[in-house]
N, C-alpha and C positions, 0 to 999 in steps of 0.2 A: 885192173881191180884186184885188191888184196883178197886172197883166198882165206876163208875162216873155217878151218876144219872143225867138225863137231868132235869133241873129246869127252871122255868120261870124267866125272868129277874126281879129283884126287881124294884120298881118304881124309885128309885134314879138312878140305872144303866140304865134303859130305858130312863129316862129323859136326862141323860148325853149323851147317844147315839143319841137321837133325835136331840139334839143341834149340836152334831158333824156332823151327816149326813146331816143336813141342810146346812153345809158349804162345802159339797162335792157333786157337781152336779151329778145327776143320780143314787145316791145310796139310798137304803132303807134297813131295817133290817128284811124283811120278811123271808129270808133264813138263819136266824141266831138262834143258840141255845147256851145256857151257861151250863157248867158243874161244879159241886161242889158248895158248899156254904162257908160261912166264909169270913173273911176279915182281913187286916192288922189293928192293933190297932192305931187309930188316931181320932182326932175330925173331920176329913174330910173323905169322902168315897174314900180312895186311891185305894183300890182294885177294886172298881166299875169304877174308872177312868181308871185303867189299862185294864180291860176287854173291856171297851168301845173304848179306843184308838186302842187296838189290833183288835177288831171287825171291826173297820173302815178300817184298813189296809187289813184285810182278805177279807172283802166285796169288796173293790176296786180291789183286785187281782182276785176275782171270776168274777166280772163284766168284767174285761179286757179279761179274757179267755172265758167267757160264761159258766163257770163251775157252780157247784151246791152249796150245803149247806156249811155254815161256822159254826164251833163250837169253842168256846173259853173256856178254863179251867181257872176259876178264881184263883185257888190256884197257878197254874203254871205261869199265867200272873203276879201275885203278886211276885212270886219268881224271875222271870226274871227282874222285876223292881229293885230287890236288886242285884242279881248276878246270872249268868247262868253257870259259869265255876267253877269247883272244882278240884284244882291241886292234882296230885298224886306224892308225893315225892319232891315237891317244894312249895314255898309260894308266894302268890300274894303280891306285894308291897302295902303298905298303900296308899289309895287314897288321904290322907291329909298330907300336910306339918306340921311339929311340931308346928308352931305358928298359923296355920289357926284355926279359931274358934271364939266363942262369948266372948266378954269382956265387963264388966261394965265401962261406962264412968261416968262423973260427974252427968249426968242427963238421964241415960238410958243405953241401950245395943247397941253394934255395932259388926258386924261380919267382920273379916278380911279374905280375900281369898288370900292366898300366895303360892298356889301350883306351879305357874310358877316362876322361879327365879327372873325375872325382876319385877314381882308384889311384891314379898317378899322384894326386895331391895327398892322399892318405899315406902312401908309401914314403913320399918325400918328407912329409911332416914327421913321421916316426924316425927317419934316418937323419933328419936335420940337414938335408942336402939340397943343392940346387938341381936343376934338370940337366945334369951332365952325367953321361955313363961312367966317366972316369971317377967323378966325385962320389957317385952312388956306389961304385965298386969298392972304393976305399972305405966308405961308411959301413957297408955290409960286412966287410972283412973283420970288423971289430966286434960283431955280434955273435952270440950263440944262435944257431939256426932255429931251434924250437922257440926261443924267446922272441926272435925277430918275427917269425911267422905269426905268433900269437899277438904281438903288438900291432902288426899291420892289419890283421883281421879285426882286432878290437877297434882300430881307427877307421874301419869301413873300407879297407883295401882288400887286395887279393894277392896271396902268396902261398907257396907250398914248398916245404923242405923235401929233398929227395930221400925216400925211404927204400929199403930193400923190400923185395916181395915178401920175405918172411916177416919183417917188421909190420908190414901192412896187414898181412893175413892174421897175425896174432893181436892186432890192435883192436880196441872196442869198435872202431868204425869199420875196419875190414871184416870183422866177425858179423857185424850187423848187415853189411852189404851182401856177404855170402849167404845169409839166411833169407834174403829177399828174392822173389822170383824175377826172372828176366823182364817179364811184363806182369804187373799186378793188376788184376781185373776186379771190377765191382759192377754189379748190375743195379739198375735203377728202375723207376716206375715207367709207366707208359707216357707217351707224348703224342703230339700231332703228327700226321703223316709227313714223310719226307718229300720234298719237291724232287722231281726227276723228269728228264727229257725223254726217256725211252730210247735214246741213241746208244747202241752197244759200243760204237766206236769212240764215243765220248761219255764214258759211264757215269761221271760225276757232274755232268752238265745239269744245272739247276740246284745243285747242292751248295749250301752256303757254309763257308768256313771262316770263322772269326780267328784271326792269327794274332796272338799276343806273344810272339817269340822274338828272340834276339840271337846273336852269334852262338852257335852255328847249327846245332842239331835241329832245333825247331824250324828255322827257315828252310832247311833241307826237306823236312817232312812236308811242309805246306807247299813247297815248290813241286813236289811229286804229285800232290793232290791237284794243284793247278794244271799240271800237264795232263791230268785225266779229265779236265774240263770243269773243275769246281770253281765257284765264284769265291776266290780267296781275298778277303779284305784284311790287310795288315794294319794294325793300330799302333802308333808310337806316340810318346809324349812330345810336346813342342821342343825343338832343338836337338832331338836325338838323331844321330847318324852313325853309320858303320862303314868301314872300308870295303866290306864284302858285299855290299848291296848289289852291284852289277852281277854278282854270281848267283844271287838267290831270289830275286824278285820277278823271275820269269812268270808271266801270266797273272801276276797279282795286281790288285789295286791297293793304293797306300793312302792312309789318312792319319790325322793327328787328333788326339784327345788328351786333355788334362783331367784325370779322374779325381783330382782334388777340387775341381770346379763343379758347381751344381748343374749348370747347363750341359757340360760335357758328360757328367755322370748320367744325366737323363738320356742323352744320345746313346751312350754305351748300353744302358739298360734296354733301350729300344732295339738296338742291334742284337743283343744277347737273347732277347725274347723271341726273335725271329730267325735265329741262326739254326743250323742243323748240327754243326760241329764247332767246338772251341779247342784250339791247340795253344797251350801256354807253357812258357819256359821260365817264368819268374821263380825266384827262390820260394821254397815252401813258406806259407804264411803271408806272402806279399799281397795276394788278392784278398785274403781274409782281412787284412788290416784296412783295405779299401772298401770293405763291405760287400765283396763279391766272392766269398768263400764257396767251397764245394756245395754246401747245403743251400746257400742263397742262389747259386747258379741253377740248381735243379728246380728251385721254386720259381725262378724267373722263366726258365724254359724247361718244363717237364720233359723227360725223355731225352735230354741232351746227350750227345756223344762228346765226352770230355776227356781229352788226351793231355797229359802233363809230363814234363821232363824236368829233371834237375841234374846237378853235377855229382853230388856225393851220396846220393841215396835218400831214402825216405824215413830212415830210422837211424839211431845211433847219435853220438855227440856232434857229428859233422852235418847232420841232416839239413840244418838251415844255413850252411856255410856258402858264401859266394864261391863260384868255381867255374873253370873253363877246361877244355880238353887238355891243354898243356899242363895245367896244374894237377889234374887227376892223374896224368901219366907220371908226374913226380911223386905224388902221394902213394899211388898204388904199386910202385915198384917197377913200372914199365921202363922208365928212363934209366933206372939202375941196372936192370937186366940188360938193356942195350949197351950200357957202358961196360959192364963186366964181360959180356959175351963177345964184344968187338975189341976188347983190350984198350978202350979209350981212357982218357984221363979226365973226362967231364961227362955230364949226362948225355945220353944218346936217346932221343925220343923216337917215336914212329916217324916215318918219312912224310906222312900226311896227317891231318887231323882226323884220324880214322875213327876215334871214339865218337866224335861229333857226327860224322857222316853216317856211320853205321847205325847209331842210335836214332838219327833222323829217319832213315829208311825203315827201321823197325817201328817207329812211331807212325809213319805213313801206313805200314802194313796193319798195325793195330787199329788205326782209324777205319780202314776198309773192312776188317773183320767185325768191328763194332757196328758199322753201317749194315753189313750183311745180317748180323744178329738182329738189329733193329727192324730191318725189312721183314724178317721171319717171325718176330715176336711182338713188334710194336713197342718194345721197351728200350730205354737208353742204356748205355754202358760206358764206364770210364776205364782208362788204362794209365798206369804210371810207369815210367822208365827213367833210367839214370845213366850217366856216362860211367860212373864207377861200376855199375852192374855189368855194363858192356865190357869194361876192362876185365872184370872177373870172368866173363865168358872167354876172353882171349888168352888170359895168362897161362892156362894149362897147355897151350899149344906152342909154347916157347921153343924155338929151334926147328919148327916144322914149316913146310911150305915150299913151293917151287919158285925160286927167285932168279931164274935165268932171265936175261934182259928181254924187254919187249922191243918190237920193231919201232923205228922212229915214226911218229905220227905223219900221215900224208893226207892228201886231198880227200881220199875216200873216208877218212875218219871224221870229217866235218859235215855239218848240215849244208845243203846247197844254198848259195846266196849269202847275204849279210843280214845280220840282226841290227835294226836301227834302234839303239838304246838311247836313254836320256843323255848319255855322255858322248855318243858318237857311234859310228858303225863298228861292228865286231863280227867275228866268226864264232860259232858255237859248235862244240863237239857233238857228234852224232849220239843219240841216246844209247846207253850201254845195255838196256834191257828191251827186248822185243816181246810184245804180248799179242798173240794172234787175235786179230779182229779189233784191236784197240789202237787208236792214233794218239801218240803222246805229242801233243801240240800245245803251244802257249804263245802269247804275245811277248814282245821284247821286254828286257829288264828295264825298270823305271826307278827314278829317285823316290825317296820317301816323301810323304805328305802331299802328293799331287791330286788327291781325290777327296770328295766329301765323304763323311762317315755315314754312308748309306749303301744299301744293297742295289744291285743292278735292277 
């Protein structure tokens, strides 16, 4: 069996955790230990961000139940930020569309995000290109980067030019994000009592979570809530799918609704009226346009715990912009810093989608803090987070961190037995966080749209 010595948090890790806990009322790190050393290779302390974000989620769960110590394994935390599922006899689909990636323009680099069919269509229409990486590259090379970014976004697509950290920090959006808190809180009025099971080992058993999230931060948040026992019901529109679904649907039920249809809107309203928590990752304004804005949500379900995430922050000119982890890394200077500090000739992003994963665990922690507040006061609370604000947390730690190699994963790093998913059997990594007295358990990963839109 692998020995996991208890080690003191490195200064970078402790500083990151201190900043995170300052955004989560009532939490501190006194009952926290870290196991193993090493880190993912990067010019940024990615593994330290992983352990700090997971520690925050674990500490918030411990405070919710009144349980004891929390321990985080840095190697497993880093591994979960990459992938946690290892198929047996089948293959995970690629998370990337063939033309998604970084391309040189006339005056710099731009990243195209084309995983969703309508985003790919938008980019190809602007470039007047077919679905060929070679033809796309030739078309991109003729464009000014800023002009191409603006044109693709105007067409409903997703793109981001690579900016330096200084350019981002001095831009209107960078200044707006820097002025936002890591987690923005707002208290609401009272509501009905929360359902609960009274089981300390499964602290969220009986808690209903309405999951309106997509790739990737939101699904990570709701996955952690499902592991704590919550009844997580994910809602997607007809036809929607994602390549990462085997990674993030642990313990969740999945249903489909079209919120432009009257009958489905009624079903959704009924779900919202009887939920305890809603976690949503749509662009700002999307739910408002459907008639389910923040005010309407509180009217339908008074005292609701309302957790929202977006890409570029909640103020400034990019606030409503479509975005993903890889795009925010380009915009915010992360990929440029990686390129410069490693002497590369192209963008160098983080080795994993760390902004997504870290923001997801911070959102899970915020949910638990809000539920603790609700239990004590009877009132609801909302929290807003963004990938760009998480990037702002990480940027000052450029060049820090312990990046000595981790050991190779072995049998002790996996859960016993196989997980029987919708796609076939698989092995799942052991949980990277241990919370004294709490069992982090969930059913196998499942395809989207398998369930009726109703609570257990």
